[in-house]
C-alpha positions as CSV (number, residue, x, y, z in Angstrom):
1,M,48.9,-30.2,-8.5
2,T,48.9,-27.0,-6.5
3,I,47.1,-27.4,-3.2
4,R,46.6,-24.4,-0.9
5,I,45.7,-24.7,2.8
6,V,43.0,-22.6,4.5
7,T,42.2,-22.5,8.2
8,D,40.6,-20.2,10.7
9,S,42.0,-17.9,13.4
10,T,41.5,-20.4,16.2
11,C,44.5,-22.4,14.9
12,D,47.0,-20.3,16.9
13,L,49.9,-20.9,14.6
14,P,52.8,-18.5,14.9
15,S,52.8,-15.9,12.1
16,E,56.2,-17.1,10.7
17,V,54.7,-20.6,10.1
18,I,51.7,-19.1,8.3
19,E,53.9,-16.9,6.1
20,R,56.4,-19.7,5.4
21,Y,53.8,-22.0,3.9
22,G,51.4,-19.4,2.5
23,I,48.6,-20.6,4.7
24,T,45.3,-18.5,4.4
25,V,43.7,-17.7,7.7
26,V,40.0,-16.7,7.8
27,P,39.4,-14.6,11.0
28,L,36.4,-15.4,13.2
29,Y,34.5,-12.7,15.1
30,I,34.6,-11.4,18.6
31,N,31.6,-9.4,19.5
32,I,31.9,-6.9,22.4
33,G,28.6,-5.2,23.1
34,S,27.3,-4.0,19.7
35,Q,30.8,-4.0,18.1
36,G,32.2,-6.9,16.2
37,Y,36.0,-7.4,15.7
38,L,37.9,-9.7,13.3
39,D,40.0,-12.0,15.5
40,G,43.7,-11.2,15.1
41,V,43.0,-8.3,12.7
42,E,41.0,-5.6,14.5
43,I,41.7,-6.5,18.2
44,S,45.0,-7.8,19.7
45,R,45.2,-10.7,22.1
46,A,46.9,-8.5,24.8
47,E,44.1,-5.9,24.5
48,F,41.4,-8.5,24.7
49,Y,42.7,-10.4,27.7
50,Q,43.5,-7.2,29.7
51,N,40.0,-5.9,29.2
52,L,38.1,-9.2,29.4
53,P,37.3,-9.1,33.2
54,H,36.0,-5.6,32.9
55,Y,33.7,-5.6,29.8
56,A,30.1,-4.5,30.7
57,H,28.8,-7.3,28.5
58,H,30.6,-10.6,28.2
59,P,32.0,-11.0,24.7
60,T,30.4,-13.5,22.3
61,T,32.0,-15.2,19.3
62,A,30.9,-16.1,15.8
63,T,32.2,-17.7,12.7
64,S,32.7,-15.8,9.4
65,G,29.9,-16.3,6.8
66,S,30.0,-18.8,3.9
67,E,30.4,-15.9,1.4
68,Q,33.6,-14.9,3.1
69,F,34.9,-18.5,2.8
70,R,33.8,-18.7,-0.8
71,Q,35.6,-15.5,-1.7
72,V,38.8,-16.9,-0.1
73,Y,38.5,-20.1,-2.2
74,Q,37.8,-18.2,-5.4
75,R,40.8,-15.9,-4.8
76,L,43.1,-18.9,-4.3
77,A,41.9,-20.3,-7.6
78,S,42.6,-17.0,-9.3
79,E,46.2,-17.2,-7.8
80,G,46.7,-20.6,-9.4
81,A,45.6,-23.1,-6.8
82,Q,44.1,-26.3,-8.3
83,Q,42.7,-27.7,-5.0
84,V,42.1,-26.3,-1.5
85,L,42.2,-28.1,1.8
86,S,40.3,-26.1,4.4
87,I,41.0,-27.3,8.0
88,H,39.0,-25.9,11.0
89,I,38.2,-26.0,14.7
90,S,36.2,-29.1,15.8
91,I,32.5,-29.1,14.9
92,S,31.8,-30.0,18.5
93,L,32.9,-26.4,19.4
94,S,32.0,-24.3,16.5
95,A,29.9,-24.1,13.3
96,T,32.9,-23.1,11.2
97,V,33.2,-26.5,9.5
98,D,29.6,-26.4,8.4
99,V,30.0,-22.9,7.1
100,A,33.1,-23.8,5.2
101,R,31.4,-26.9,3.7
102,T,28.5,-24.7,2.5
103,A,31.1,-22.4,0.8
104,A,32.9,-25.3,-0.7
105,E,29.7,-26.6,-2.3
106,Q,29.1,-23.1,-3.8
107,T,32.7,-22.8,-5.2
108,T,33.0,-23.8,-8.8
109,A,36.5,-22.6,-9.7
110,L,38.2,-25.5,-8.0
111,P,37.5,-28.5,-5.7
112,V,37.6,-27.7,-2.0
113,T,38.0,-30.4,0.7
114,V,36.9,-29.3,4.2
115,L,38.3,-31.2,7.2
116,D,37.1,-31.2,10.8
117,S,40.3,-31.1,12.8
118,R,38.5,-32.5,15.8
119,Q,40.7,-30.2,17.8
120,L,41.2,-26.6,18.9
121,S,44.1,-24.1,19.2
122,L,47.5,-25.7,18.3
123,G,45.8,-29.1,18.1
124,T,44.3,-27.7,14.9
125,G,47.4,-25.6,14.1
126,F,49.7,-28.7,14.1
127,L,47.4,-30.3,11.5
128,V,47.4,-27.2,9.4
129,E,51.2,-27.0,9.5
130,T,51.6,-30.7,8.6
131,A,49.2,-30.3,5.6
132,A,50.9,-27.1,4.4
133,K,54.3,-28.8,4.6
134,A,53.1,-31.8,2.7
135,A,51.5,-29.7,0.0
136,S,54.7,-27.8,-0.4
137,E,56.4,-31.1,-1.0
138,G,54.0,-32.0,-3.8
139,R,51.9,-34.6,-1.9
140,S,48.5,-35.4,-3.3
141,M,45.3,-34.6,-1.5
142,E,44.8,-38.3,-0.7
143,E,48.3,-38.5,0.8
144,I,47.8,-35.4,2.9
145,L,44.5,-36.5,4.3
146,A,46.0,-39.9,5.3
147,L,48.8,-38.0,7.1
148,L,46.2,-35.9,9.0
149,D,44.0,-38.8,9.9
150,D,46.9,-40.5,11.5
151,Q,48.0,-37.3,13.3
152,I,44.5,-36.6,14.6
153,A,44.5,-39.9,16.5
154,R,47.7,-38.9,18.2
155,T,46.8,-35.3,19.1
156,H,45.8,-34.0,22.5
157,V,45.1,-30.6,24.0
158,F,44.5,-30.1,27.7
159,A,44.7,-27.1,30.0
160,A,43.8,-25.9,33.5
161,L,41.5,-22.9,33.9
162,D,42.1,-20.3,36.6
163,T,38.4,-19.9,37.3
164,L,35.0,-21.2,36.4
165,D,33.7,-17.6,36.1
166,F,34.2,-17.1,32.4
167,L,32.6,-20.5,31.5
168,R,29.5,-19.2,33.5
169,R,29.6,-15.8,31.8
170,S,29.8,-17.4,28.3
171,G,26.8,-19.7,29.1
172,R,28.9,-22.9,28.8
173,M,27.9,-24.1,32.3
174,N,24.9,-23.7,34.6
175,R,24.8,-21.5,37.6
176,V,24.4,-24.4,40.1
177,V,27.7,-26.0,39.0
178,F,29.4,-22.6,39.0
179,G,28.2,-21.9,42.6
180,L,29.5,-25.3,43.7
181,G,32.8,-24.7,42.0
182,S,33.2,-21.2,43.6
183,L,32.4,-22.6,47.0
184,L,35.0,-25.3,46.8
185,Q,37.5,-23.3,44.8
186,I,37.5,-25.9,42.1
187,K,40.0,-25.6,39.3
188,P,38.6,-27.1,36.1
189,L,40.8,-29.0,33.6
190,L,39.5,-29.1,30.0
191,T,40.6,-31.7,27.5
192,M,40.2,-32.3,23.8
193,Y,40.7,-35.5,21.8
194,E,39.3,-36.6,18.5
195,G,36.5,-34.1,18.7
196,R,35.4,-35.0,22.2
197,P,35.7,-32.2,24.8
198,G,36.2,-33.5,28.3
199,S,36.7,-32.1,31.8
200,E,38.0,-32.8,35.2
201,R,37.9,-30.9,38.5
202,V,40.5,-30.6,41.2
203,R,40.5,-28.5,44.3
204,T,43.6,-26.3,44.1
205,R,45.9,-24.7,41.5
206,K,48.8,-26.9,42.8
207,R,46.8,-30.0,42.2
208,A,45.7,-28.7,38.8
209,D,49.4,-28.3,37.8
210,Q,50.2,-31.8,39.1
211,R,47.4,-33.3,37.1
212,L,48.5,-31.5,33.9
213,I,51.9,-33.0,34.3
214,E,50.4,-36.5,35.0
215,M,48.4,-36.2,31.8
216,L,51.5,-35.1,29.9
217,R,53.5,-38.1,31.2
218,E,50.7,-40.5,30.2
219,K,51.0,-39.3,26.6
220,A,54.9,-39.3,26.3
221,P,57.0,-39.8,24.2
222,F,56.1,-37.0,21.8
223,E,56.5,-36.1,18.2
224,R,55.7,-32.5,19.1
225,V,54.6,-30.6,22.2
226,A,53.9,-26.9,22.9
227,L,52.6,-24.7,25.6
228,V,49.2,-22.9,25.2
229,H,47.9,-20.2,27.5
230,T,45.4,-17.3,27.7
231,H,47.7,-14.4,28.0
232,S,49.6,-16.0,30.9
233,S,53.2,-16.5,29.9
234,Q,54.2,-16.8,33.5
235,R,51.8,-19.8,34.1
236,A,53.2,-21.4,30.9
237,A,56.7,-20.9,32.2
238,E,55.8,-22.5,35.5
239,L,54.3,-25.5,33.7
240,R,57.4,-25.8,31.5
241,Q,59.6,-26.0,34.6
242,L,57.4,-28.6,36.2
243,A,57.3,-30.8,33.1
244,G,61.1,-31.0,33.2
245,D,62.5,-33.9,31.1
246,L,59.1,-34.7,29.5
247,L,59.7,-31.8,27.1
248,P,62.1,-31.8,24.2
249,E,65.3,-29.8,24.6
250,G,65.7,-26.4,23.0
251,D,63.1,-23.8,22.2
252,L,59.5,-24.7,22.9
253,T,56.6,-23.1,21.2
254,S,54.4,-21.1,23.6
255,V,51.3,-19.4,22.2
256,D,48.6,-17.1,23.4
257,I,45.3,-18.8,22.7
258,T,42.9,-16.9,20.4
259,P,40.3,-14.7,22.2
260,V,37.6,-16.7,20.3
261,I,38.4,-19.5,22.7
262,G,39.6,-17.3,25.6
263,A,36.2,-15.6,25.8
264,H,34.9,-18.9,27.2
265,I,37.8,-20.0,29.4
266,G,39.1,-16.6,30.6
267,P,42.6,-15.3,31.3
268,G,45.1,-17.3,33.3
269,A,44.5,-20.7,31.7
270,A,47.5,-22.8,30.7
271,G,48.3,-26.3,29.4
272,F,49.7,-28.3,26.5
273,A,49.1,-29.3,22.9
274,C,50.9,-32.4,21.9
275,I,51.3,-35.1,19.3
276,R,52.2,-38.5,20.6
277,A,55.1,-40.2,18.8
278,A,54.0,-42.8,16.3
279,Q,54.3,-46.4,17.5
């Protein structure tokens, strides 16, 4: 049984992983003024983050349409796939899962299973990689879904934002809260676990970094851990140094978060995506 894996561009997986397992990535949209760009195709992350503070109109984001997903599923069927597993950013953050489900219902060439990752960024990406690896080993759809269900319960993503300004610009918080945060120089921390976004506020960047390390320590030991940031490799490097022996030895994945998420949280954010070790 040939199972192919589909995801969206918020998964933040490195290109070598996508290529190794033949993962299909459906790009979402970044709208800047009247111009729409396919995420990761028509605009680079470096270009987006460098220009983000200066855009005349704050960028908005959108999912691809159901027809685009349906065409992807049909193409995979024509390439010999017998089933598709389509894994996407949490429904609490985006309509992508619902759009993919509509496309799955409209696809007649093969069965399509759509999974809400209940995560974002590499929290989703780790699931996609696990699914693709299991599919390449010949695992059944039922076996793959069981693996993912277990992994979802052990996956956390958390990061400190440099400013509240971009949450305000994107409409994700009201002006009263923004004003209070600016006055007190609050540094927000955002968390994601099992589809539930959460937040904390601390007063300084130093305390934000300390809290991130505390959160990382609470979740150790790890099966996997990676650094995530919005075009701020220096911040990620600082966090890596602070984390010390909590992190595995050797190379550590560090990824630039998709502009689809970065439009809301702004440049300079940094944190961790991790999978707790199984008990």
